[in-house]
N, CA and C atoms as a LAMMPS dump frame, in Angstrom:
ITEM: TIMESTEP
0
ITEM: NUMBER OF ATOMS
576
ITEM: BOX BOUNDS ff ff ff
-5.0000000000000000e+02 5.0000000000000000e+02
-5.0000000000000000e+02 5.0000000000000000e+02
-5.0000000000000000e+02 5.0000000000000000e+02
ITEM: ATOMS id mol type element x y z
1 1 1 N -411.519 184.031 41.974
2 1 2 C -410.306 183.257 41.836
3 1 3 C -410.306 182.599 40.453
4 2 1 N -409.228 182.722 39.711
5 2 2 C -409.15 182.091 38.385
6 2 3 C -409.263 180.563 38.475
7 3 1 N -409.733 179.966 37.381
8 3 2 C -409.961 178.516 37.327
9 3 3 C -408.704 177.729 37.687
10 4 1 N -407.564 178.123 37.145
11 4 2 C -406.332 177.358 37.392
12 4 3 C -405.934 177.421 38.865
13 5 1 N -406.121 178.574 39.511
14 5 2 C -405.796 178.694 40.938
15 5 3 C -406.747 177.849 41.775
16 6 1 N -408.022 177.862 41.41
17 6 2 C -409.027 177.076 42.139
18 6 3 C -408.7 175.586 42.021
19 7 1 N -408.341 175.153 40.811
20 7 2 C -407.992 173.753 40.582
21 7 3 C -406.766 173.372 41.4
22 8 1 N -405.748 174.221 41.4
23 8 2 C -404.527 173.946 42.159
24 8 3 C -404.813 173.869 43.656
25 9 1 N -405.655 174.76 44.146
26 9 2 C -406.005 174.759 45.572
27 9 3 C -406.721 173.461 45.937
28 10 1 N -407.656 173.032 45.11
29 10 2 C -408.375 171.778 45.361
30 10 3 C -407.394 170.611 45.349
31 11 1 N -406.482 170.605 44.399
32 11 2 C -405.507 169.52 44.302
33 11 3 C -404.587 169.503 45.52
34 12 1 N -404.135 170.66 45.976
35 12 2 C -403.269 170.714 47.159
36 12 3 C -404.027 170.277 48.41
37 13 1 N -405.272 170.735 48.545
38 13 2 C -406.102 170.311 49.679
39 13 3 C -406.359 168.803 49.622
40 14 1 N -406.569 168.277 48.434
41 14 2 C -406.785 166.837 48.272
42 14 3 C -405.541 166.054 48.665
43 15 1 N -404.385 166.565 48.292
44 15 2 C -403.125 165.918 48.666
45 15 3 C -402.968 165.912 50.185
46 16 1 N -403.252 167.04 50.82
47 16 2 C -403.147 167.156 52.269
48 16 3 C -404.128 166.205 52.957
49 17 1 N -405.349 166.159 52.483
50 17 2 C -406.355 165.297 53.102
51 17 3 C -406.04 163.821 52.871
52 18 1 N -405.484 163.484 51.727
53 18 2 C -405.111 162.087 51.498
54 18 3 C -403.983 161.693 52.458
55 19 1 N -403.056 162.609 52.705
56 19 2 C -401.957 162.373 53.636
57 19 3 C -402.51 162.056 55.032
58 20 1 N -403.449 162.869 55.499
59 20 2 C -403.996 162.686 56.846
60 20 3 C -404.91 161.466 56.946
61 21 1 N -405.7 161.193 55.91
62 21 2 C -406.563 160.008 55.96
63 21 3 C -405.726 158.726 55.989
64 22 1 N -404.56 158.762 55.358
65 22 2 C -403.655 157.612 55.387
66 22 3 C -403.205 157.337 56.823
67 23 1 N -402.867 158.394 57.549
68 23 2 C -402.461 158.248 58.947
69 23 3 C -403.587 157.743 59.828
70 24 1 N -404.798 158.265 59.627
71 24 2 C -405.946 157.809 60.414
72 24 3 C -406.258 156.343 60.126
73 25 1 N -406.101 155.935 58.895
74 25 2 C -406.323 154.541 58.542
75 25 3 C -405.374 153.643 59.344
76 26 1 N -404.13 154.078 59.466
77 26 2 C -403.145 153.309 60.236
78 26 3 C -403.553 153.219 61.709
79 27 1 N -404.053 154.31 62.268
80 27 2 C -404.491 154.322 63.669
81 27 3 C -405.556 153.247 63.896
82 28 1 N -406.532 153.199 63.016
83 28 2 C -407.619 152.237 63.208
84 28 3 C -407.193 150.81 62.882
85 29 1 N -406.228 150.635 61.991
86 29 2 C -405.698 149.3 61.731
87 29 3 C -404.967 148.766 62.963
88 30 1 N -404.243 149.641 63.652
89 30 2 C -403.581 149.23 64.899
90 30 3 C -404.607 148.878 65.97
91 31 1 N -405.682 149.659 66.03
92 31 2 C -406.737 149.343 67.006
93 31 3 C -407.367 147.995 66.692
94 32 1 N -407.584 147.695 65.421
95 32 2 C -408.164 146.403 65.026
96 32 3 C -407.281 145.269 65.535
97 33 1 N -405.967 145.381 65.324
98 33 2 C -405.049 144.331 65.776
99 33 3 C -405.116 144.162 67.29
100 34 1 N -405.151 145.285 68.019
101 34 2 C -405.189 145.224 69.48
102 34 3 C -406.466 144.546 69.959
103 35 1 N -407.61 145.027 69.489
104 35 2 C -408.893 144.462 69.933
105 35 3 C -409.024 142.999 69.545
106 36 1 N -408.613 142.64 68.33
107 36 2 C -408.716 141.238 67.907
108 36 3 C -407.868 140.338 68.795
109 37 1 N -406.666 140.788 69.117
110 37 2 C -405.767 139.982 69.951
111 37 3 C -406.39 139.715 71.321
112 38 1 N -406.886 140.747 71.976
113 38 2 C -407.406 140.577 73.331
114 38 3 C -408.781 139.92 73.367
115 39 1 N -409.624 140.219 72.422
116 39 2 C -410.94 139.57 72.392
117 39 3 C -410.784 138.082 72.095
118 40 1 N -409.884 137.73 71.188
119 40 2 C -409.628 136.322 70.875
120 40 3 C -409.054 135.591 72.084
121 41 1 N -408.131 136.233 72.799
122 41 2 C -407.55 135.611 73.999
123 41 3 C -408.619 135.387 75.06
124 42 1 N -409.512 136.363 75.245
125 42 2 C -410.595 136.21 76.22
126 42 3 C -411.491 135.029 75.865
127 43 1 N -411.846 134.933 74.601
128 43 2 C -412.699 133.829 74.167
129 43 3 C -411.998 132.481 74.37
130 44 1 N -410.729 132.44 74.016
131 44 2 C -409.961 131.202 74.136
132 44 3 C -409.907 130.732 75.594
133 45 1 N -409.473 131.622 76.505
134 45 2 C -409.35 131.22 77.904
135 45 3 C -410.713 130.994 78.563
136 46 1 N -411.722 131.697 78.087
137 46 2 C -413.069 131.495 78.615
138 46 3 C -413.626 130.133 78.265
139 47 1 N -413.1 129.503 77.236
140 47 2 C -413.565 128.174 76.826
141 47 3 C -412.596 127.079 77.272
142 48 1 N -411.294 127.294 77.054
143 48 2 C -410.322 126.219 77.25
144 48 3 C -410.147 125.832 78.724
145 49 1 N -410.134 126.792 79.641
146 49 2 C -409.901 126.466 81.051
147 49 3 C -411.056 125.629 81.622
148 50 1 N -412.318 126.063 81.475
149 50 2 C -413.408 125.203 81.987
150 50 3 C -413.463 123.836 81.289
151 51 1 N -413.168 123.812 79.984
152 51 2 C -413.165 122.522 79.272
153 51 3 C -412.063 121.608 79.795
154 52 1 N -410.899 122.174 80.054
155 52 2 C -409.78 121.366 80.551
156 52 3 C -410.119 120.785 81.933
157 53 1 N -410.696 121.614 82.796
158 53 2 C -411.068 121.124 84.129
159 53 3 C -412.142 120.048 84.007
160 54 1 N -413.112 120.264 83.148
161 54 2 C -414.16 119.257 82.92
162 54 3 C -413.602 117.962 82.361
163 55 1 N -412.666 118.064 81.431
164 55 2 C -412.06 116.867 80.833
165 55 3 C -411.243 116.102 81.87
166 56 1 N -410.544 116.835 82.74
167 56 2 C -409.772 116.179 83.806
168 56 3 C -410.718 115.462 84.768
169 57 1 N -411.835 116.116 85.106
170 57 2 C -412.82 115.489 86.004
171 57 3 C -413.387 114.215 85.382
172 58 1 N -413.672 114.262 84.085
173 58 2 C -414.196 113.075 83.405
174 58 3 C -413.142 111.976 83.307
175 59 1 N -411.928 112.376 83.022
176 59 2 C -410.863 111.383 82.812
177 59 3 C -410.337 110.767 84.09
178 60 1 N -410.178 111.557 85.143
179 60 2 C -409.56 111.053 86.365
180 60 3 C -410.544 110.842 87.515
181 61 1 N -411.724 111.388 87.396
182 61 2 C -412.71 111.242 88.465
183 61 3 C -412.719 112.474 89.357
184 62 1 N -413.804 112.606 90.099
185 62 2 C -414.025 113.807 90.903
186 62 3 C -413.165 113.858 92.153
187 63 1 N -412.679 112.74 92.644
188 63 2 C -411.92 112.731 93.894
189 63 3 C -410.417 112.568 93.676
190 64 1 N -409.93 112.895 92.51
191 64 2 C -408.522 112.706 92.19
192 64 3 C -407.734 113.973 92.49
193 65 1 N -406.475 113.801 92.882
194 65 2 C -405.597 114.946 93.164
195 65 3 C -405.327 115.797 91.925
196 66 1 N -405.303 115.171 90.765
197 66 2 C -405.067 115.913 89.522
198 66 3 C -406.165 116.96 89.321
199 67 1 N -407.392 116.594 89.62
200 67 2 C -408.508 117.532 89.492
201 67 3 C -408.36 118.685 90.481
202 68 1 N -407.942 118.386 91.682
203 68 2 C -407.743 119.436 92.693
204 68 3 C -406.681 120.424 92.217
205 69 1 N -405.569 119.92 91.681
206 69 2 C -404.513 120.804 91.158
207 69 3 C -405.023 121.63 89.972
208 70 1 N -405.799 120.997 89.109
209 70 2 C -406.357 121.714 87.946
210 70 3 C -407.275 122.839 88.398
211 71 1 N -408.071 122.572 89.429
212 71 2 C -408.973 123.613 89.953
213 71 3 C -408.167 124.726 90.609
214 72 1 N -407.135 124.365 91.354
215 72 2 C -406.281 125.369 92.016
216 72 3 C -405.588 126.253 90.975
217 73 1 N -405.122 125.663 89.903
218 73 2 C -404.454 126.435 88.836
219 73 3 C -405.48 127.187 87.988
220 74 1 N -406.59 126.543 87.68
221 74 2 C -407.587 127.134 86.775
222 74 3 C -408.403 128.258 87.377
223 75 1 N -408.656 128.195 88.685
224 75 2 C -409.511 129.206 89.327
225 75 3 C -408.952 130.624 89.192
226 76 1 N -407.677 130.874 89.49
227 76 2 C -407.173 132.243 89.307
228 76 3 C -407.236 132.703 87.847
229 77 1 N -406.991 131.773 86.923
230 77 2 C -407.068 132.121 85.497
231 77 3 C -408.497 132.525 85.141
232 78 1 N -409.469 131.775 85.637
233 78 2 C -410.876 132.086 85.356
234 78 3 C -411.264 133.421 85.988
235 79 1 N -410.777 133.693 87.19
236 79 2 C -411.08 134.969 87.852
237 79 3 C -410.51 136.14 87.053
238 80 1 N -409.265 136.013 86.62
239 80 2 C -408.647 137.075 85.798
240 80 3 C -409.415 137.242 84.493
241 81 1 N -409.794 136.121 83.883
242 81 2 C -410.551 136.168 82.629
243 81 3 C -411.889 136.854 82.834
244 82 1 N -412.548 136.597 83.941
245 82 2 C -413.84 137.238 84.232
246 82 3 C -413.674 138.745 84.445
247 83 1 N -412.605 139.136 85.132
248 83 2 C -412.35 140.564 85.352
249 83 3 C -412.107 141.268 84.019
250 84 1 N -411.263 140.671 83.184
251 84 2 C -410.967 141.286 81.879
252 84 3 C -412.194 141.268 80.977
253 85 1 N -412.992 140.208 81.049
254 85 2 C -414.233 140.156 80.265
255 85 3 C -415.191 141.261 80.687
256 86 1 N -415.255 141.504 81.996
257 86 2 C -416.102 142.586 82.49
258 86 3 C -415.614 143.934 81.963
259 87 1 N -414.3 144.135 81.984
260 87 2 C -413.734 145.376 81.413
261 87 3 C -414.076 145.502 79.935
262 88 1 N -413.992 144.386 79.209
263 88 2 C -414.284 144.437 77.772
264 88 3 C -415.74 144.802 77.51
265 89 1 N -416.626 144.38 78.418
266 89 2 C -418.043 144.729 78.27
267 89 3 C -418.26 146.188 78.634
268 90 1 N -417.674 146.616 79.736
269 90 2 C -417.835 148.002 80.186
270 90 3 C -417.28 148.978 79.151
271 91 1 N -416.106 148.682 78.607
272 91 2 C -415.471 149.577 77.633
273 91 3 C -415.852 149.262 76.188
274 92 1 N -416.773 148.335 76.007
275 92 2 C -417.364 148.015 74.699
276 92 3 C -416.319 147.678 73.633
277 93 1 N -415.454 146.72 73.949
278 93 2 C -414.411 146.34 73.007
279 93 3 C -414.982 145.834 71.693
280 94 1 N -416.085 145.089 71.741
281 94 2 C -416.688 144.592 70.496
282 94 3 C -417.169 145.75 69.619
283 95 1 N -417.792 146.752 70.245
284 95 2 C -418.247 147.929 69.497
285 95 3 C -417.064 148.705 68.928
286 96 1 N -416.008 148.838 69.734
287 96 2 C -414.813 149.558 69.281
288 96 3 C -414.143 148.823 68.12
289 97 1 N -414.12 147.499 68.199
290 97 2 C -413.558 146.71 67.099
291 97 3 C -414.37 146.918 65.832
292 98 1 N -415.673 146.864 65.949
293 98 2 C -416.554 147.069 64.8
294 98 3 C -416.352 148.465 64.207
295 99 1 N -416.3 149.481 65.081
296 99 2 C -416.09 150.845 64.597
297 99 3 C -414.721 150.98 63.927
298 100 1 N -413.709 150.333 64.483
299 100 2 C -412.363 150.418 63.905
300 100 3 C -412.324 149.83 62.496
301 101 1 N -413.033 148.705 62.291
302 101 2 C -413.115 148.136 60.94
303 101 3 C -413.775 149.128 59.981
304 102 1 N -414.878 149.705 60.427
305 102 2 C -415.621 150.662 59.596
306 102 3 C -414.771 151.903 59.289
307 103 1 N -414.14 152.461 60.307
308 103 2 C -413.335 153.669 60.131
309 103 3 C -412.122 153.408 59.241
310 104 1 N -411.455 152.293 59.452
311 104 2 C -410.287 151.956 58.631
312 104 3 C -410.683 151.837 57.159
313 105 1 N -411.795 151.163 56.913
314 105 2 C -412.283 151.015 55.543
315 105 3 C -412.612 152.375 54.923
316 106 1 N -413.328 153.223 55.686
317 106 2 C -413.675 154.557 55.181
318 106 3 C -412.431 155.391 54.895
319 107 1 N -411.476 155.366 55.818
320 107 2 C -410.26 156.158 55.61
321 107 3 C -409.444 155.653 54.423
322 108 1 N -409.415 154.335 54.222
323 108 2 C -408.724 153.804 53.036
324 108 3 C -409.4 154.284 51.756
325 109 1 N -410.741 154.249 51.737
326 109 2 C -411.478 154.717 50.561
327 109 3 C -411.274 156.219 50.339
328 110 1 N -411.345 157.001 51.421
329 110 2 C -411.128 158.449 51.303
330 110 3 C -409.716 158.749 50.807
331 111 1 N -408.747 158.017 51.321
332 111 2 C -407.363 158.195 50.858
333 111 3 C -407.27 157.99 49.353
334 112 1 N -407.833 156.88 48.876
335 112 2 C -407.795 156.584 47.436
336 112 3 C -408.502 157.668 46.62
337 113 1 N -409.651 158.109 47.084
338 113 2 C -410.419 159.107 46.341
339 113 3 C -409.727 160.473 46.324
340 114 1 N -409.164 160.88 47.452
341 114 2 C -408.436 162.16 47.469
342 114 3 C -407.18 162.09 46.601
343 115 1 N -406.518 160.928 46.573
344 115 2 C -405.341 160.765 45.692
345 115 3 C -405.754 160.888 44.22
346 116 1 N -406.9 160.305 43.882
347 116 2 C -407.391 160.41 42.501
348 116 3 C -407.656 161.871 42.134
349 117 1 N -408.251 162.618 43.063
350 117 2 C -408.5 164.045 42.791
351 117 3 C -407.189 164.794 42.579
352 118 1 N -406.218 164.491 43.408
353 118 2 C -404.929 165.175 43.31
354 118 3 C -404.231 164.854 41.991
355 119 1 N -404.313 163.617 41.56
356 119 2 C -403.575 163.179 40.368
357 119 3 C -404.317 163.371 39.061
358 120 1 N -405.633 163.563 39.103
359 120 2 C -406.406 163.625 37.868
360 120 3 C -406.335 165.015 37.255
361 121 1 N -406.049 165.068 35.987
362 121 2 C -405.864 166.378 35.348
363 121 3 C -406.931 166.701 34.3
364 122 1 N -407.803 165.773 33.962
365 122 2 C -408.738 165.99 32.868
366 122 3 C -410.083 166.574 33.257
367 123 1 N -410.274 166.936 34.526
368 123 2 C -411.582 167.404 34.954
369 123 3 C -411.662 168.928 34.908
370 124 1 N -412.873 169.402 34.692
371 124 2 C -413.097 170.841 34.771
372 124 3 C -413.041 171.257 36.233
373 125 1 N -412.843 172.509 36.463
374 125 2 C -412.758 173.03 37.823
375 125 3 C -414.054 172.779 38.586
376 126 1 N -415.196 172.954 37.924
377 126 2 C -416.493 172.762 38.576
378 126 3 C -416.692 171.303 38.984
379 127 1 N -416.329 170.379 38.096
380 127 2 C -416.479 168.959 38.392
381 127 3 C -415.533 168.538 39.517
382 128 1 N -414.316 169.033 39.464
383 128 2 C -413.326 168.748 40.497
384 128 3 C -413.795 169.285 41.85
385 129 1 N -414.335 170.492 41.844
386 129 2 C -414.823 171.117 43.066
387 129 3 C -415.992 170.326 43.66
388 130 1 N -416.882 169.849 42.798
389 130 2 C -418.037 169.075 43.257
390 130 3 C -417.58 167.779 43.929
391 131 1 N -416.662 167.057 43.29
392 131 2 C -416.153 165.816 43.864
393 131 3 C -415.409 166.085 45.175
394 132 1 N -414.67 167.184 45.204
395 132 2 C -413.932 167.555 46.411
396 132 3 C -414.9 167.837 47.563
397 133 1 N -415.975 168.537 47.287
398 133 2 C -416.96 168.854 48.326
399 133 3 C -417.615 167.585 48.878
400 134 1 N -417.926 166.644 47.99
401 134 2 C -418.538 165.381 48.42
402 134 3 C -417.572 164.621 49.336
403 135 1 N -416.317 164.53 48.921
404 135 2 C -415.328 163.819 49.731
405 135 3 C -415.06 164.539 51.049
406 136 1 N -415.013 165.847 51.012
407 136 2 C -414.792 166.619 52.243
408 136 3 C -415.941 166.422 53.226
409 137 1 N -417.15 166.334 52.719
410 137 2 C -418.312 166.085 53.571
411 137 3 C -418.22 164.699 54.207
412 138 1 N -417.84 163.695 53.416
413 138 2 C -417.663 162.345 53.952
414 138 3 C -416.585 162.332 55.037
415 139 1 N -415.503 163.055 54.795
416 139 2 C -414.418 163.136 55.773
417 139 3 C -414.884 163.827 57.054
418 140 1 N -415.64 164.897 56.919
419 140 2 C -416.155 165.6 58.101
420 140 3 C -417.078 164.712 58.935
421 141 1 N -417.913 163.939 58.263
422 141 2 C -418.813 163.023 58.97
423 141 3 C -417.998 161.981 59.74
424 142 1 N -416.983 161.431 59.098
425 142 2 C -416.129 160.435 59.748
426 142 3 C -415.413 161.054 60.949
427 143 1 N -414.917 162.27 60.803
428 143 2 C -414.215 162.931 61.905
429 143 3 C -415.16 163.217 63.069
430 144 1 N -416.416 163.541 62.787
431 144 2 C -417.391 163.75 63.857
432 144 3 C -417.648 162.442 64.608
433 145 1 N -417.711 161.35 63.871
434 145 2 C -417.91 160.053 64.517
435 145 3 C -416.702 159.674 65.371
436 146 1 N -415.508 160.068 64.931
437 146 2 C -414.289 159.76 65.682
438 146 3 C -414.298 160.402 67.062
439 147 1 N -414.965 161.533 67.192
440 147 2 C -414.952 162.255 68.468
441 147 3 C -415.527 161.412 69.605
442 148 1 N -416.332 160.422 69.284
443 148 2 C -416.893 159.535 70.311
444 148 3 C -415.979 158.357 70.613
445 149 1 N -414.852 158.257 69.912
446 149 2 C -413.971 157.097 70.06
447 149 3 C -412.573 157.463 70.529
448 150 1 N -412.402 158.625 71.072
449 150 2 C -411.212 159.061 71.798
450 150 3 C -409.879 158.672 71.163
451 151 1 N -409.524 159.337 70.103
452 151 2 C -408.205 159.146 69.506
453 151 3 C -407.21 159.937 70.348
454 152 1 N -406.186 159.262 70.84
455 152 2 C -405.223 159.903 71.733
456 152 3 C -404.153 160.659 70.954
457 153 1 N -403.459 161.547 71.648
458 153 2 C -402.34 162.278 71.039
459 153 3 C -401.255 161.303 70.58
460 154 1 N -401.032 160.276 71.369
461 154 2 C -400.043 159.261 71.023
462 154 3 C -400.411 158.582 69.692
463 155 1 N -401.686 158.242 69.543
464 155 2 C -402.133 157.616 68.289
465 155 3 C -401.976 158.582 67.122
466 156 1 N -402.282 159.857 67.345
467 156 2 C -402.14 160.846 66.275
468 156 3 C -400.682 160.974 65.833
469 157 1 N -399.753 160.959 66.79
470 157 2 C -398.328 161.035 66.435
471 157 3 C -397.882 159.782 65.683
472 158 1 N -398.423 158.623 66.092
473 158 2 C -398.106 157.375 65.386
474 158 3 C -398.611 157.441 63.942
475 159 1 N -399.849 157.895 63.762
476 159 2 C -400.411 158.032 62.42
477 159 3 C -399.638 159.032 61.582
478 160 1 N -399.206 160.124 62.206
479 160 2 C -398.417 161.137 61.49
480 160 3 C -397.095 160.536 61.02
481 161 1 N -396.407 159.838 61.907
482 161 2 C -395.124 159.241 61.526
483 161 3 C -395.312 158.222 60.395
484 162 1 N -396.361 157.42 60.5
485 162 2 C -396.63 156.41 59.476
486 162 3 C -396.861 157.069 58.114
487 163 1 N -397.645 158.135 58.106
488 163 2 C -397.939 158.826 56.855
489 163 3 C -396.708 159.559 56.319
490 164 1 N -395.94 160.19 57.204
491 164 2 C -394.704 160.859 56.772
492 164 3 C -393.746 159.849 56.146
493 165 1 N -393.616 158.706 56.784
494 165 2 C -392.717 157.67 56.269
495 165 3 C -393.173 157.165 54.905
496 166 1 N -394.472 156.882 54.805
497 166 2 C -395.005 156.334 53.549
498 166 3 C -394.896 157.329 52.395
499 167 1 N -395.155 158.601 52.687
500 167 2 C -395.145 159.625 51.64
501 167 3 C -393.792 160.313 51.478
502 168 1 N -392.808 159.856 52.276
503 168 2 C -391.444 160.387 52.217
504 168 3 C -391.428 161.916 52.36
505 169 1 N -392.141 162.379 53.405
506 169 2 C -392.215 163.81 53.68
507 169 3 C -391.446 164.129 54.949
508 170 1 N -390.997 165.349 55.012
509 170 2 C -390.249 165.824 56.168
510 170 3 C -391.218 166.275 57.263
511 171 1 N -390.901 165.946 58.492
512 171 2 C -391.721 166.344 59.633
513 171 3 C -391.529 167.835 59.907
514 172 1 N -392.62 168.512 60.219
515 172 2 C -392.553 169.942 60.531
516 172 3 C -391.93 170.181 61.9
517 173 1 N -391.938 169.174 62.771
518 173 2 C -391.397 169.333 64.108
519 173 3 C -389.904 169.117 64.196
520 174 1 N -389.418 168.01 63.64
521 174 2 C -387.993 167.666 63.767
522 174 3 C -387.218 167.85 62.467
523 175 1 N -387.915 168.213 61.393
524 175 2 C -387.296 168.429 60.078
525 175 3 C -386.573 167.193 59.546
526 176 1 N -387.059 166.012 59.913
527 176 2 C -386.498 164.754 59.422
528 176 3 C -387.583 163.969 58.708
529 177 1 N -387.17 163.194 57.727
530 177 2 C -388.086 162.301 57.035
531 177 3 C -387.957 160.923 57.674
532 178 1 N -389.015 160.437 58.363
533 178 2 C -388.925 159.126 59.021
534 178 3 C -388.695 158.002 58.015
535 179 1 N -387.845 157.062 58.396
536 179 2 C -387.6 155.894 57.549
537 179 3 C -388.117 154.613 58.198
538 180 1 N -388.515 154.718 59.468
539 180 2 C -389.065 153.562 60.175
540 180 3 C -390.079 154.045 61.206
541 181 1 N -390.648 153.109 61.941
542 181 2 C -391.664 153.463 62.929
543 181 3 C -391.1 153.473 64.356
544 182 1 N -389.79 153.602 64.463
545 182 2 C -389.162 153.707 65.774
546 182 3 C -389.472 155.079 66.359
547 183 1 N -390.033 155.123 67.567
548 183 2 C -390.391 156.418 68.155
549 183 3 C -389.165 157.316 68.357
550 184 1 N -389.352 158.583 68.098
551 184 2 C -388.301 159.568 68.366
552 184 3 C -388.797 160.473 69.485
553 185 1 N -388.061 161.512 69.794
554 185 2 C -388.484 162.442 70.838
555 185 3 C -389.292 163.608 70.273
556 186 1 N -389.561 163.594 68.979
557 186 2 C -390.299 164.672 68.319
558 186 3 C -391.744 164.711 68.818
559 187 1 N -392.245 165.918 69.077
560 187 2 C -393.61 166.085 69.538
561 187 3 C -394.642 166.006 68.425
562 188 1 N -394.189 165.895 67.182
563 188 2 C -395.116 165.812 66.04
564 188 3 C -395.186 164.379 65.504
565 189 1 N -394.024 163.76 65.297
566 189 2 C -394.008 162.422 64.673
567 189 3 C -393.39 161.357 65.56
568 190 1 N -393.142 161.659 66.806
569 190 2 C -392.522 160.68 67.707
570 190 3 C -393.228 160.663 69.047
571 191 1 N -392.486 160.276 70.056
572 191 2 C -393.006 160.295 71.419
573 191 3 C -394.288 159.469 71.549
574 192 1 N -394.25 158.253 71.008
575 192 2 C -395.435 157.367 71.12
576 192 3 C -395.058 155.994 71.64
């Protein structure tokens, strides 16, 4: 293959990979927001409800009706909090949050690096190919790690729509260029 064709192929592949890494970055950023919201709520209710009941007991005394009402109201909240906390432990929300931070950071870096490869014109074909291989290896490692974290079809469609919108590209499924993140009925960039 001639040098110019090899360079063009690497640049096109880099453009494609930067497009997809951008979408994956969005997927993990959404996961970060979800996990942070629920883990923070669990921590808050796990502390505030027992503290409130304790403060009422200290302030009004152990035999007061206010304390009885606080216990009646607080007990179901504590039970729900314990159930959700157990789910968070079983499904390893803290680990998933940590992985989401790591994956989002990696995908952002890969996106930037693949964009640089696509846009840079001063490199020799051999140097460009070497950098492309290094980045492709990093991407493959990240994708292998993702297999243990169950990315859903819905998340993939969300990431696709986000990347199509950002890069102002037309969807292969519905032949439309998304302008917002409102779900459509498209099986490629919607239905999420």
